[in-house]
DRENPA-3360 file (N, C-alpha, C; in nm, 2 decimals, always signed):
BEGIN
1 = MKPQVLFI = -0.22/+16.33/+13.89/-0.29/+16.47/+13.86/-0.33/+16.52/+14.03 ~ -0.34/+16.65/+14.07/-0.36/+16.69/+14.19/-0.52/+16.65/+14.22 ~ -0.56/+16.64/+14.35/-0.70/+16.63/+14.36/-0.76/+16.75/+14.35 ~ -0.71/+16.86/+14.36/-0.79/+17.02/+14.35/-0.81/+17.01/+14.19 ~ -0.73/+16.97/+14.10/-0.73/+16.98/+13.96/-0.84/+16.88/+13.93 ~ -0.85/+16.75/+13.99/-0.94/+16.66/+13.95/-1.10/+16.72/+13.98 ~ -1.09/+16.77/+14.09/-1.23/+16.85/+14.13/-1.27/+16.95/+14.05 ~ -1.18/+17.03/+14.01/-1.23/+17.14/+13.91/-1.27/+17.07/+13.79;
9 = FTLIGLAS = -1.20/+16.96/+13.72/-1.23/+16.90/+13.60/-1.39/+16.83/+13.62 ~ -1.40/+16.78/+13.74/-1.54/+16.73/+13.77/-1.66/+16.83/+13.77 ~ -1.63/+16.95/+13.84/-1.72/+17.04/+13.84/-1.75/+17.09/+13.70 ~ -1.65/+17.12/+13.62/-1.68/+17.16/+13.47/-1.73/+17.03/+13.38 ~ -1.72/+16.92/+13.42/-1.76/+16.80/+13.37/-1.90/+16.77/+13.39 ~ -1.95/+16.81/+13.50/-2.09/+16.80/+13.55/-2.18/+16.88/+13.47 ~ -2.13/+16.98/+13.43/-2.21/+17.08/+13.35/-2.27/+17.02/+13.23 ~ -2.18/+16.94/+13.16/-2.24/+16.90/+13.04/-2.20/+16.75/+13.05;
17 = ATHLSPEE = -2.33/+16.69/+13.07/-2.33/+16.52/+13.10/-2.31/+16.46/+12.96 ~ -2.25/+16.36/+12.94/-2.25/+16.30/+12.81/-2.30/+16.14/+12.85 ~ -2.40/+16.11/+12.81/-2.44/+15.96/+12.85/-2.43/+15.90/+12.75 ~ -2.35/+15.80/+12.77/-2.28/+15.68/+12.68/-2.36/+15.56/+12.66 ~ -2.38/+15.50/+12.55/-2.42/+15.39/+12.54/-2.37/+15.27/+12.62 ~ -2.42/+15.16/+12.66/-2.35/+15.04/+12.74/-2.24/+15.00/+12.63 ~ -2.26/+14.98/+12.50/-2.16/+14.94/+12.41/-2.02/+15.03/+12.40 ~ -2.03/+15.16/+12.42/-1.97/+15.24/+12.41/-1.87/+15.25/+12.54;
25 = IAKRLDAT = -1.96/+15.25/+12.67/-1.89/+15.23/+12.79/-1.79/+15.11/+12.78 ~ -1.85/+14.99/+12.75/-1.77/+14.89/+12.78/-1.63/+14.88/+12.66 ~ -1.64/+14.93/+12.56/-1.54/+14.96/+12.46/-1.43/+15.05/+12.54 ~ -1.47/+15.17/+12.58/-1.37/+15.24/+12.63/-1.32/+15.18/+12.76 ~ -1.40/+15.13/+12.85/-1.34/+15.07/+12.95/-1.22/+14.95/+12.92 ~ -1.28/+14.86/+12.82/-1.19/+14.77/+12.79/-1.07/+14.83/+12.72 ~ -1.05/+14.94/+12.68/-0.94/+15.00/+12.60/-0.84/+15.09/+12.70 ~ -0.92/+15.10/+12.84/-0.81/+15.16/+12.91/-0.76/+15.05/+13.05;
33 = PIENYIEY = -0.63/+15.05/+13.07/-0.60/+14.96/+13.19/-0.71/+14.98/+13.29 ~ -0.75/+14.87/+13.36/-0.82/+14.87/+13.49/-0.76/+14.96/+13.61 ~ -0.64/+14.95/+13.62/-0.57/+15.03/+13.73/-0.59/+15.20/+13.72 ~ -0.63/+15.23/+13.62/-0.63/+15.36/+13.59/-0.77/+15.42/+13.66 ~ -0.84/+15.33/+13.67/-0.98/+15.38/+13.70/-1.06/+15.31/+13.81 ~ -1.00/+15.17/+13.85/-1.08/+15.09/+13.95/-1.11/+15.14/+14.08 ~ -1.00/+15.22/+14.13/-1.04/+15.28/+14.27/-1.14/+15.38/+14.26 ~ -1.19/+15.42/+14.17/-1.27/+15.54/+14.16/-1.43/+15.48/+14.15;
41 = LKPKLQEE = -1.43/+15.36/+14.13/-1.55/+15.29/+14.12/-1.63/+15.24/+14.26 ~ -1.75/+15.21/+14.27/-1.80/+15.14/+14.37/-1.75/+15.01/+14.41 ~ -1.75/+14.96/+14.52/-1.70/+14.83/+14.55/-1.78/+14.72/+14.47 ~ -1.91/+14.71/+14.48/-1.99/+14.64/+14.39/-1.92/+14.63/+14.24 ~ -1.93/+14.73/+14.18/-1.90/+14.75/+14.04/-1.73/+14.69/+14.03 ~ -1.65/+14.73/+14.14/-1.54/+14.68/+14.10/-1.51/+14.53/+14.12 ~ -1.60/+14.48/+14.21/-1.59/+14.33/+14.22/-1.65/+14.27/+14.07 ~ -1.76/+14.33/+14.00/-1.79/+14.28/+13.86/-1.70/+14.29/+13.77;
49 = LTKRAGPG = -1.60/+14.40/+13.78/-1.50/+14.39/+13.66/-1.39/+14.33/+13.69 ~ -1.37/+14.27/+13.82/-1.22/+14.19/+13.84/-1.26/+14.04/+13.88 ~ -1.39/+14.01/+13.87/-1.42/+13.87/+13.89/-1.35/+13.78/+13.79 ~ -1.31/+13.66/+13.82/-1.24/+13.57/+13.72/-1.32/+13.43/+13.76 ~ -1.36/+13.37/+13.62/-1.41/+13.25/+13.61/-1.30/+13.14/+13.66 ~ -1.37/+13.08/+13.78/-1.28/+12.99/+13.84/-1.38/+12.85/+13.87 ~ -1.31/+12.75/+13.96/-1.41/+12.63/+13.98/-1.54/+12.67/+14.04 ~ -1.63/+12.63/+13.98/-1.76/+12.65/+14.04/-1.84/+12.79/+13.99;
57 = AHVQHWCC = -1.76/+12.87/+13.90/-1.80/+12.99/+13.87/-1.92/+12.98/+13.76 ~ -2.00/+13.08/+13.76/-2.11/+13.08/+13.65/-2.06/+13.14/+13.50 ~ -2.06/+13.05/+13.42/-2.01/+13.10/+13.29/-2.12/+13.11/+13.17 ~ -2.23/+13.11/+13.20/-2.35/+13.10/+13.12/-2.36/+13.23/+13.04 ~ -2.27/+13.34/+13.06/-2.27/+13.48/+12.96/-2.15/+13.46/+12.87 ~ -2.09/+13.36/+12.86/-2.00/+13.30/+12.78/-2.04/+13.24/+12.64 ~ -2.04/+13.28/+12.53/-2.10/+13.21/+12.39/-2.00/+13.19/+12.30 ~ -2.02/+13.09/+12.22/-1.94/+13.06/+12.10/-1.98/+13.14/+11.97;
65 = KVKNGDPT = -1.89/+13.20/+11.88/-1.94/+13.27/+11.77/-1.97/+13.18/+11.66 ~ -1.92/+13.09/+11.68/-1.93/+12.95/+11.54/-1.99/+12.83/+11.60 ~ -2.06/+12.75/+11.51/-2.13/+12.65/+11.56/-2.02/+12.54/+11.57 ~ -2.03/+12.49/+11.70/-1.93/+12.38/+11.76/-1.93/+12.26/+11.70 ~ -2.05/+12.26/+11.61/-2.07/+12.10/+11.54/-2.15/+12.03/+11.64 ~ -2.21/+11.91/+11.57/-2.29/+11.83/+11.63/-2.24/+11.76/+11.73 ~ -2.31/+11.73/+11.83/-2.27/+11.61/+11.95/-2.24/+11.51/+11.90 ~ -2.13/+11.42/+11.96/-2.09/+11.29/+11.93/-2.16/+11.23/+12.04;
73 = PMLKTRKQ = -2.22/+11.11/+12.00/-2.30/+11.03/+12.08/-2.16/+10.96/+12.20 ~ -2.20/+10.94/+12.32/-2.08/+10.91/+12.39/-2.17/+10.78/+12.49 ~ -2.12/+10.66/+12.47/-2.19/+10.56/+12.56/-2.12/+10.54/+12.70 ~ -2.23/+10.55/+12.80/-2.18/+10.53/+12.93/-2.24/+10.42/+13.00 ~ -2.17/+10.34/+13.08/-2.23/+10.23/+13.13/-2.24/+10.25/+13.29 ~ -2.36/+10.18/+13.34/-2.36/+10.18/+13.48/-2.42/+10.05/+13.54 ~ -2.35/+10.00/+13.64/-2.37/+9.87/+13.69/-2.51/+9.89/+13.80 ~ -2.61/+9.80/+13.78/-2.73/+9.83/+13.85/-2.77/+9.70/+13.91;
81 = VLYEKVSI = -2.84/+9.68/+14.00/-2.90/+9.60/+14.09/-3.05/+9.59/+14.03 ~ -3.11/+9.44/+14.00/-3.24/+9.45/+13.96/-3.31/+9.35/+14.08 ~ -3.41/+9.37/+14.11/-3.49/+9.26/+14.20/-3.61/+9.21/+14.11 ~ -3.59/+9.08/+14.10/-3.70/+9.03/+14.00/-3.78/+8.94/+14.09 ~ -3.91/+8.96/+14.05/-4.02/+8.89/+14.11/-4.03/+8.74/+14.05 ~ -3.99/+8.64/+14.14/-4.02/+8.51/+14.06/-4.10/+8.41/+14.15 ~ -4.17/+8.34/+14.07/-4.30/+8.26/+14.14/-4.25/+8.11/+14.12 ~ -4.29/+8.06/+14.22/-4.27/+7.88/+14.24/-4.39/+7.82/+14.25;
89 = SVTTGYQG = -4.39/+7.70/+14.21/-4.53/+7.64/+14.25/-4.48/+7.52/+14.38 ~ -4.56/+7.52/+14.49/-4.55/+7.46/+14.59/-4.65/+7.35/+14.60 ~ -4.60/+7.23/+14.64/-4.71/+7.15/+14.64/-4.78/+7.15/+14.80 ~ -4.90/+7.17/+14.79/-4.99/+7.18/+14.93/-5.07/+7.07/+14.98 ~ -5.08/+6.98/+14.89/-5.17/+6.88/+14.93/-5.22/+6.77/+14.80 ~ -5.30/+6.68/+14.79/-5.32/+6.61/+14.69/-5.48/+6.59/+14.69 ~ -5.53/+6.56/+14.59/-5.66/+6.52/+14.57/-5.69/+6.42/+14.48 ~ -5.80/+6.35/+14.47/-5.84/+6.26/+14.38/-5.89/+6.34/+14.25;
97 = CGLWGSGR = -5.83/+6.26/+14.15/-5.87/+6.28/+14.01/-5.86/+6.18/+13.93 ~ -5.89/+6.21/+13.83/-5.91/+6.09/+13.71/-6.03/+6.03/+13.70 ~ -6.05/+5.90/+13.66/-6.17/+5.84/+13.63/-6.24/+5.80/+13.79 ~ -6.35/+5.87/+13.81/-6.41/+5.83/+13.95/-6.32/+5.87/+14.06 ~ -6.21/+5.96/+14.04/-6.13/+6.01/+14.17/-6.05/+5.90/+14.20 ~ -6.01/+5.80/+14.10/-5.91/+5.69/+14.14/-5.77/+5.74/+14.15 ~ -5.73/+5.84/+14.08/-5.61/+5.89/+14.08/-5.57/+6.00/+14.16 ~ -5.43/+6.02/+14.20/-5.41/+6.13/+14.28/-5.33/+6.24/+14.20;
105 = CAQTTARY = -5.39/+6.36/+14.23/-5.32/+6.47/+14.19/-5.28/+6.57/+14.29 ~ -5.15/+6.63/+14.26/-5.10/+6.73/+14.35/-5.17/+6.88/+14.32 ~ -5.19/+6.92/+14.46/-5.27/+7.07/+14.46/-5.15/+7.15/+14.47 ~ -5.16/+7.25/+14.38/-5.02/+7.34/+14.41/-5.07/+7.49/+14.44 ~ -4.98/+7.58/+14.48/-5.00/+7.73/+14.52/-4.88/+7.79/+14.47 ~ -4.91/+7.90/+14.41/-4.79/+7.99/+14.38/-4.76/+8.07/+14.47 ~ -4.61/+8.04/+14.50/-4.55/+8.14/+14.60/-4.44/+8.25/+14.55 ~ -4.40/+8.34/+14.59/-4.34/+8.45/+14.53/-4.22/+8.49/+14.61;
113 = HQEVKYGT = -4.12/+8.50/+14.55/-3.99/+8.56/+14.63/-3.90/+8.66/+14.53 ~ -3.81/+8.74/+14.57/-3.72/+8.81/+14.50/-3.60/+8.75/+14.47 ~ -3.57/+8.77/+14.35/-3.42/+8.72/+14.31/-3.35/+8.85/+14.28 ~ -3.21/+8.87/+14.34/-3.11/+8.98/+14.30/-3.04/+8.91/+14.17 ~ -3.05/+9.03/+14.10/-2.99/+9.01/+13.97/-2.88/+9.12/+13.93 ~ -2.79/+9.11/+13.86/-2.69/+9.23/+13.85/-2.67/+9.23/+13.71 ~ -2.67/+9.35/+13.66/-2.66/+9.40/+13.50/-2.60/+9.52/+13.50 ~ -2.57/+9.54/+13.35/-2.53/+9.66/+13.33/-2.61/+9.74/+13.23;
121 = RYLMNPNY = -2.64/+9.88/+13.29/-2.71/+9.96/+13.18/-2.64/+10.06/+13.10 ~ -2.68/+10.08/+12.97/-2.62/+10.13/+12.88/-2.70/+10.27/+12.85 ~ -2.61/+10.38/+12.85/-2.69/+10.53/+12.85/-2.61/+10.58/+12.70 ~ -2.68/+10.64/+12.63/-2.63/+10.72/+12.53/-2.62/+10.87/+12.57 ~ -2.52/+10.94/+12.56/-2.53/+11.08/+12.61/-2.46/+11.17/+12.52 ~ -2.52/+11.29/+12.49/-2.44/+11.35/+12.37/-2.32/+11.43/+12.45 ~ -2.20/+11.43/+12.35/-2.08/+11.50/+12.39/-2.08/+11.61/+12.31 ~ -2.09/+11.75/+12.35/-2.06/+11.85/+12.28/-1.93/+11.90/+12.27;
129 = PDCPSEHV = -1.88/+11.92/+12.16/-1.74/+11.98/+12.14/-1.71/+12.10/+12.20 ~ -1.58/+12.13/+12.24/-1.58/+12.27/+12.32/-1.56/+12.37/+12.20 ~ -1.59/+12.48/+12.24/-1.58/+12.60/+12.14/-1.43/+12.62/+12.16 ~ -1.38/+12.67/+12.02/-1.23/+12.71/+12.02/-1.22/+12.84/+12.07 ~ -1.10/+12.84/+12.15/-1.08/+12.97/+12.25/-1.08/+13.10/+12.17 ~ -1.05/+13.09/+12.05/-1.06/+13.21/+11.97/-1.21/+13.27/+11.92 ~ -1.28/+13.20/+11.95/-1.40/+13.21/+11.93/-1.52/+13.21/+12.03 ~ -1.46/+13.23/+12.15/-1.55/+13.26/+12.28/-1.57/+13.40/+12.28;
137 = ICCAQYHL = -1.70/+13.44/+12.31/-1.72/+13.57/+12.31/-1.84/+13.61/+12.40 ~ -1.87/+13.72/+12.44/-1.98/+13.73/+12.55/-2.11/+13.72/+12.47 ~ -2.19/+13.68/+12.53/-2.33/+13.65/+12.49/-2.41/+13.78/+12.47 ~ -2.53/+13.75/+12.41/-2.62/+13.88/+12.40/-2.64/+13.95/+12.52 ~ -2.65/+14.09/+12.52/-2.67/+14.15/+12.64/-2.56/+14.15/+12.74 ~ -2.43/+14.11/+12.68/-2.31/+14.13/+12.77/-2.21/+14.19/+12.69 ~ -2.12/+14.26/+12.76/-2.00/+14.35/+12.70/-1.87/+14.30/+12.76 ~ -1.77/+14.29/+12.69/-1.67/+14.24/+12.74/-1.56/+14.40/+12.81;
145 = VNKNCIHT = -1.52/+14.35/+12.92/-1.47/+14.45/+13.00/-1.38/+14.39/+13.08 ~ -1.23/+14.41/+13.08/-1.13/+14.34/+13.16/-1.15/+14.20/+13.16 ~ -1.17/+14.15/+13.04/-1.17/+14.01/+13.03/-1.29/+13.94/+13.11 ~ -1.38/+14.02/+13.13/-1.52/+13.96/+13.21/-1.62/+14.01/+13.10 ~ -1.75/+13.95/+13.13/-1.85/+13.98/+13.05/-1.95/+14.03/+13.16 ~ -1.98/+14.17/+13.12/-2.06/+14.25/+13.23/-2.20/+14.27/+13.13 ~ -2.29/+14.25/+13.22/-2.45/+14.26/+13.18/-2.46/+14.39/+13.14 ~ -2.55/+14.44/+13.04/-2.59/+14.57/+12.99/-2.64/+14.65/+13.13;
153 = STLIEHTD = -2.74/+14.57/+13.18/-2.81/+14.65/+13.32/-2.70/+14.71/+13.39 ~ -2.59/+14.63/+13.42/-2.48/+14.67/+13.51/-2.44/+14.82/+13.46 ~ -2.40/+14.82/+13.31/-2.34/+14.92/+13.26/-2.43/+15.06/+13.29 ~ -2.56/+15.03/+13.23/-2.64/+15.14/+13.25/-2.68/+15.19/+13.39 ~ -2.67/+15.10/+13.50/-2.69/+15.13/+13.63/-2.58/+15.24/+13.66 ~ -2.47/+15.21/+13.60/-2.34/+15.29/+13.66/-2.30/+15.39/+13.52 ~ -2.39/+15.44/+13.46/-2.35/+15.53/+13.35/-2.30/+15.67/+13.40 ~ -2.35/+15.72/+13.50/-2.33/+15.86/+13.57/-2.15/+15.83/+13.60;
161 = DFDTLVKL = -2.12/+15.71/+13.66/-1.98/+15.70/+13.72/-1.88/+15.69/+13.60 ~ -1.95/+15.63/+13.49/-1.85/+15.63/+13.37/-1.84/+15.75/+13.33 ~ -1.95/+15.84/+13.31/-1.94/+15.97/+13.26/-1.85/+16.04/+13.34 ~ -1.83/+16.03/+13.47/-1.75/+16.11/+13.56/-1.57/+16.07/+13.52 ~ -1.57/+15.94/+13.48/-1.44/+15.89/+13.47/-1.38/+15.93/+13.32 ~ -1.50/+15.96/+13.24/-1.45/+16.04/+13.10/-1.41/+16.16/+13.14 ~ -1.49/+16.23/+13.20/-1.46/+16.37/+13.24/-1.34/+16.39/+13.33 ~ -1.32/+16.31/+13.40/-1.16/+16.32/+13.49/-1.03/+16.28/+13.39;
169 = GLIKGDD = -1.07/+16.21/+13.26/-0.95/+16.17/+13.20/-0.91/+16.03/+13.22 ~ -0.99/+15.96/+13.32/-0.93/+15.84/+13.35/-0.95/+15.73/+13.25 ~ -1.07/+15.75/+13.18/-1.09/+15.64/+13.06/-1.09/+15.73/+12.93 ~ -1.09/+15.65/+12.81/-1.07/+15.76/+12.71/-1.21/+15.79/+12.66 ~ -1.19/+15.93/+12.63/-1.32/+15.99/+12.58/-1.35/+15.98/+12.40 ~ -1.41/+16.04/+12.36/-1.44/+16.04/+12.21/-1.30/+16.05/+12.15 ~ -1.30/+15.97/+12.05/-1.20/+15.98/+11.96/-1.18/+16.07/+11.86;
% end
């Protein structure tokens, strides 16, 4: 389409604004190849729509639509070093004891030191099963667009941009 024709469609379209719901925006964007409209979006929105989950990416916006099942206990072991306080009795002298002090009794004092002991610590951790890939969906308040989950607030923030894309015919309008 020529730029002049796009400009005329834009002017005509601006006269009748159609505010779409976030769900409708997401549905229309997801049904249209992103190459058709990506260059008309603001850079921040382009980044949101094209990001991919990679190493270290945040994926807390993905949920499982079925219950994964109960976690199975997983036993983990760790080697550990323990320092144990040990007391020993040390003879420090003698004193008389028994009948009229005729005997000899040792006087002792407690002394303390540490002994190193090695051991194994056992931990029970829950192991949650993975969600089957066919049941992975966007969590509440997120909508699937171009294989990414986009938050409702982002879609609302750019409603005017999406209205313009509909008016330009770059994304599907009402069916």
